[in-house]
N, C-alpha and C positions, 0 to 999 in steps of 0.2 A: 804035741800038748797044744791045745789050744787057750790059750787066756781070755780071757774078757776085760773089755776096760769100761769103765763108768765115766762118763762126763761129767767133768767137775767145773761148775761156773763160779764165778766172784763170789756168788752167795754161799755156795759150798765151801769155798776157802775161808772165807768170814768166819763163816758156823763153826769150822773145825778149826780154826787157830785164835790166837790171842788178838787177833785184828777185828775192828769193826768195819762196816762198810765205810764209814765215815774217814777211816785212816789209808782205805785203798785208793790206790791212785784211778783215775778217771785213765782209760785207757781205750786208744783207737786199735781196735784189731781187725787186721787184714790177714785174710788167708791163714788165721791161726796162730799170727805173731801179734804181741804187743808192738806199738810204737816204743821206738828208744828214747830214753831220755834226752840225747843229742837233737831229737826232731820236735821235742815239745817247746811250748813259748816260755819265756820268762816267769811269765806271770803264772803258768800252769806249773811250772818247777816251783816257785815262790808258794803258791797254795798246798802243793805236797809237801813241802818244807815244814809249813804251818801247821799241817794235820799230822804231821809226826814229830813236831816239838825241836827241830832243829834251832838251837838259838845262832843268834848274828845273822839270820838269815836275810834281813832288811839291808844290810849293806855288800851283800854278795853279788858278784854278777852272775849272769847265766852259767857259765863255766864252773863258777865255783859252787854253785847249787848243786852241780850233779855229782860229786863225788861223794859228798855226806848222803846222798839219796841212796847211792848203790850201795854204800857201806852200812845201810840204816836197815 
């Protein structure tokens, strides 16, 4: 049995979810895989935390920003 797969891009994901393009992370995608949070800069993590409304982000270190972003 052959299954068909439809390619879903970031715009499709945003359109079909409660997220908007502004709240989606800016991802570096290589070979179909997104760049993991531990490879992001602190500035990128901070901006994403700001986009999703994580409180206390201004006082967090890079490692402290990753956990709430993963759980969000």
